[in-house]
C-alpha positions in Angstrom: 0.1 0.3 -0.2 1.4 3.3 -1.0 1.9 6.0 1.7 2.7 9.7 1.9 5.3 10.5 4.4 4.8 14.0 6.3 7.9 15.3 8.5 7.0 17.6 11.1 3.6 16.0 11.2 3.0 17.5 14.9 3.7 20.9 13.9 1.2 23.7 12.4 1.1 23.1 8.9 2.1 19.5 9.3 -0.8 18.6 11.3 -3.5 20.5 8.8 -2.0 18.7 5.8 -2.0 15.4 7.5 -5.6 15.7 8.7 -6.9 16.6 5.1 -5.1 14.1 3.4 -6.3 11.5 6.1 -9.7 12.9 5.6 -9.4 11.9 1.9 -8.5 8.4 2.8 -4.9 8.7 1.9 -2.3 6.8 4.3 -0.1 9.0 6.0 3.2 8.2 7.6 4.0 11.2 10.3 7.4 11.9 11.7 8.0 14.5 14.2 11.1 14.6 17.1 8.5 16.5 19.3 11.1 19.2 20.3 10.7 21.8 22.7 11.0 24.6 20.1 7.4 25.6 21.5 5.3 24.3 24.2 5.2 20.4 23.2 1.7 20.1 24.7 0.5 22.1 21.7 1.8 19.2 19.3 0.8 16.3 21.7 -2.7 17.9 21.1 -2.5 18.1 17.3 -0.7 14.3 17.2 -3.6 13.4 19.7 -6.5 14.3 16.8 -4.4 12.5 14.1 -4.2 9.2 16.1 -7.8 8.8 15.7 -7.5 8.0 12.0 -6.8 4.3 11.3 -5.0 5.2 8.2 -2.2 7.2 10.3 1.1 6.1 11.5 3.3 7.8 13.5 7.1 7.7 14.5 9.0 9.9 17.0 12.1 10.3 15.0 14.6 13.1 14.2 15.2 13.6 10.6 18.9 14.2 11.6 19.4 10.6 12.2 19.5 8.8 8.7 19.8 5.1 10.0 16.3 5.5 11.9 14.8 7.5 8.9 16.2 4.6 6.8 14.4 2.1 9.0 11.2 3.7 8.4 11.6 3.9 4.8 12.4 0.1 4.5 9.2 -0.9 6.7 6.8 1.4 4.8 5.9 1.7 0.9 6.4 5.4 0.8 5.6 7.1 -2.7 5.6 10.7 -1.8 7.3 13.2 0.8 5.9 16.4 2.1 8.9 17.6 4.3 7.5 20.2 6.7 9.8 19.4 9.6 12.5 22.0 10.7 13.6 24.6 13.2 11.8 27.8 12.5 12.2 31.4 14.0 14.3 33.8 12.6 15.5 35.5 15.9 16.4 32.4 17.6 18.1 31.0 14.8 20.9 33.5 15.8 21.3 32.0 19.2 21.6 28.2 18.2 22.7 28.2 14.3 23.9 24.4 14.8 20.7 23.2 15.5 19.0 25.0 12.8 21.9 23.4 10.4 21.1 20.0 12.2 17.7 20.2 11.6 17.0 22.2 8.4 20.0 21.1 6.5 21.2 17.6 7.8 17.8 16.7 8.1 16.7 17.8 4.4 19.7 16.0 2.8 19.0 13.0 4.5 15.5 12.8 3.3 16.8 13.5 -0.5 19.5 10.7 0.1 16.5 8.4 1.0 14.5 9.6 -1.7 16.9 8.8 -4.3 17.7 5.1 -3.0 14.1 4.4 -2.6 12.7 6.1 -5.7 10.2 8.4 -4.1 7.8 10.1 -6.7 7.4 13.4 -5.6 9.2 15.6 -2.8 7.6 18.7 -1.6 10.3 20.8 0.8 8.9 23.6 3.1 11.0 26.7 2.5 10.3 30.2 3.7 9.8 33.9 2.3 12.6 34.5 4.8 15.1 33.9 1.6 14.2 37.0 0.0 15.4 39.2 3.2 16.4 42.5 1.1 14.6 41.9 -2.3 12.1 44.5 -3.2 8.1 44.0 -3.0 6.7 41.9 -4.7 8.9 38.9 -4.1 9.3 37.0 -7.2 10.6 33.2 -7.7 13.6 34.1 -9.7 14.9 37.0 -7.8 18.4 37.1 -7.3 19.0 36.1 -3.6 22.5 37.1 -2.4 21.8 38.7 1.0 19.9 36.7 3.8 20.1 38.3 7.2 19.4 35.1 9.4 20.7 31.7 9.8 17.4 30.7 9.6 16.8 32.0 6.0 20.3 30.6 4.9 19.5 27.3 5.8 16.0 27.2 4.0 17.8 28.5 1.0 20.4 25.8 1.5 17.7 23.5 1.4 16.5 24.8 -1.9 20.1 24.3 -3.4 20.1 21.1 -2.2 16.9 19.9 -3.8 17.9 21.2 -7.1 21.3 19.4 -7.0 19.3 16.0 -6.1 16.6 16.9 -9.1 19.4 17.4 -11.6 21.7 14.5 -10.6 18.9 12.1 -9.7 15.8 13.1 -11.5 13.8 13.6 -8.4 10.5 15.5 -9.0 10.6 18.6 -6.3 8.8 21.5 -5.2 10.1 24.1 -2.9 7.2 26.2 -1.5 8.3 29.4 -0.1 5.7 30.3 2.8 4.1 33.5 3.7 3.3 34.1 7.5 0.9 31.0 8.0 -1.6 31.6 10.6 -5.0 29.6 11.7 -6.6 27.5 14.4 -4.1 25.5 16.7 -1.1 27.5 15.2 2.2 28.2 16.6 2.0 29.9 19.9 5.3 32.0 18.8 3.7 33.4 15.8 2.1 36.9 16.2 -1.5 36.0 15.6 -1.5 33.3 18.0 0.2 35.7 20.7 -2.1 38.7 19.9 -5.2 36.9 20.2 -4.4 35.4 23.6 -2.6 38.5 24.8 -5.8 41.0 23.9 -8.2 38.4 25.3 -6.4 38.3 28.7 -5.9 41.8 28.7 -2.2 41.4 28.6 0.3 44.1 26.6 1.7 43.3 23.2 5.4 44.5 22.7 5.6 45.8 19.0 9.1 46.0 17.7 8.8 49.3 15.4 6.0 51.2 14.9 3.5 48.6 13.9 3.4 49.7 10.0 5.5 46.9 9.0 3.3 44.9 6.4 2.9 40.8 6.2 1.4 38.7 3.8 -0.9 36.7 6.3 -2.0 33.6 4.5 -4.6 31.0 6.3 -3.6 27.5 6.7 -6.2 26.2 4.7 -5.0 27.9 1.7 -1.5 26.7 2.3 -2.6 23.0 2.5 -4.8 23.1 -0.6 -1.4 24.3 -2.3 0.8 21.6 -1.0 -1.9 18.8 -1.8 -2.1 20.2 -5.5 1.2 20.1 -5.8 1.9 16.4 -5.1 1.5 15.3 -8.8 4.0 18.1 -10.4 6.8 16.9 -12.1 10.2 18.2 -12.7 11.8 21.1 -10.4 9.9 24.3 -9.2 10.2 26.6 -6.6 6.9 28.4 -5.8 5.8 31.3 -3.6 2.8 30.3 -1.6 1.3 33.2 0.4 -1.7 35.8 0.2 -1.0 38.6 -2.3 -2.5 41.2 -0.3 -0.4 42.8 2.6 -1.7 44.1 5.9 0.4 45.9 8.8 0.5 44.9 12.2 -1.4 47.7 13.3 -4.2 46.5 11.2 -3.7 43.5 12.2 -4.1 44.2 16.0 -7.2 46.3 15.3 -8.9 43.6 13.6 -8.4 41.0 16.3 -9.2 43.4 19.1 -12.9 44.3 17.4 -13.4 40.6 17.1 -12.9 40.1 20.5 -14.5 43.5 21.6 -11.5 44.3 23.6 -8.8 47.2 23.0 -5.2 46.0 22.7 -2.5 47.3 25.0 0.5 48.4 23.0 4.2 48.7 24.2 6.3 50.1 21.3 10.1 49.0 21.2 13.1 49.4 18.9 13.1 48.0 15.7 14.6 44.4 15.4 17.3 44.4 12.4 16.3 40.9 11.2 12.7 41.5 11.0 11.7 42.4 7.4 10.1 45.6 6.9 7.7 44.2 4.5 6.4 40.7 2.9 4.5 40.4 -0.3 4.7 37.5 -2.7 4.0 37.5 -6.7 1.6 34.4 -6.8 1.5 34.4 -10.6 3.4 31.2 -10.7 1.0 29.1 -8.2 -1.7 30.5 -10.2 -0.4 29.0 -13.3 1.1 25.8 -12.2 -1.5 24.9 -9.6 -4.6 26.7 -10.4 -3.9 28.3 -7.0 -4.7 31.4 -5.2 -5.7 32.5 -1.5 -9.5 31.9 -0.8 -9.7 33.1 2.7 -8.7 36.9 3.3 -7.3 38.3 6.8 -10.8 39.4 8.1 -12.4 36.0 7.6 -9.1 34.2 8.5 -8.8 35.9 12.0 -12.4 35.5 12.7 -12.1 31.6 12.1 -8.8 31.7 14.1 -10.7 33.4 17.4 -13.7 31.2 17.1 -11.3 28.3 17.5 -9.5 30.4 20.4 -12.8 31.1 22.3 -14.1 27.2 22.0 -10.8 26.2 23.3 -9.7 29.4 25.9 -8.9 26.8 28.7 -6.6 25.0 26.5 -5.1 27.9 24.8 -4.1 29.6 28.4 -2.5 26.5 29.2 0.2 26.8 26.3 3.2 28.6 27.4 4.0 31.6 24.9 
C-alpha cells in the first residue's frame, strides 16, 4: 500500500496537511521529534487528533538521524514526501545556529538521499519567505537572492539548493514552497497572530518592535494546505511562492483582532529588530499558473475563524506557554 510521508507532522502546517489527506482516505506516515521549540503540549494535542485515524502511523524520530529514517523507509512503501519538519524562527536562529543546520540542512539531505535510494515519486520541501530578505516587494521566485540576514533564512535557502542538486543528478520531482506568514486554528504559539489573540483576550500588553506599520502577507493555513496537495503530482523542479497577495500592517492586524474580541489592545512599542523584514508580499502568478491556486480566505475571515477556535478552546489555549 502506497503512503505519503509527512515530516513535522506534530507541527502547525504538518498537522493540518495530514488531517486533510487522512480525511481524503490517504495513508499517512507521520514523523516528528516533538522538540521543545515551543510548548510540546500543543504538539501532543495536534498529534492526539491525528491518532484517531486508522490510516495514520506515527514515528517519534529526528530527521537528522539517517539510519533511523532508513528503517522507516524500509518498513513502509512511501510514494511521496511532504517535508515540513525543521527549526523555525528568525531571531532564535542567531542563538542556536548549529541546531538549525542539523535540523534544516542535514535533515533535508537525509530525506533527499533516501528519496533517491527508495525512488520516491514526489518531494515537497518547505522553504520560507525569509530567503528574500533584502529583495524588493513583490517577491518573485526568480529574484536574485544574495543577502539573507538570519541563519534561519540561510538554512532554508540551502535546502532549496540541495533539492535542485538532487533533481539535476537523480531526476527527483521536487517542489520548494516559500510560505508566507501562515496562521489559523491550532497555530504556533510563537507566531504573532496566536500571541496577539491570547494577549488581547487576557488584557495583557503586546510588545511591538517598530511602529507597527511593517506589513506581512498573512496566509490562512487551509489555503497553504490546498496548495501543498495540488503540488503532489507536479513533475520536474519548481520553486513556488505560496502566500496571500495582499499585505496588511501589524497595526491593522491588531485592530482587527481587538474588534473581533470586542477588546482594545494594550501596546508597548520597542526598537525595531534588524532581523525583521519591513514588508513581505509574494508574486503568486506561478502558483496560479502551475497549480490553479490562489488564496481563498482573506485576513478578516481568517482572523474570525482563528478567534472562534480560540474562544471554543480558551482553557486549552491559556494552558500553553508562549
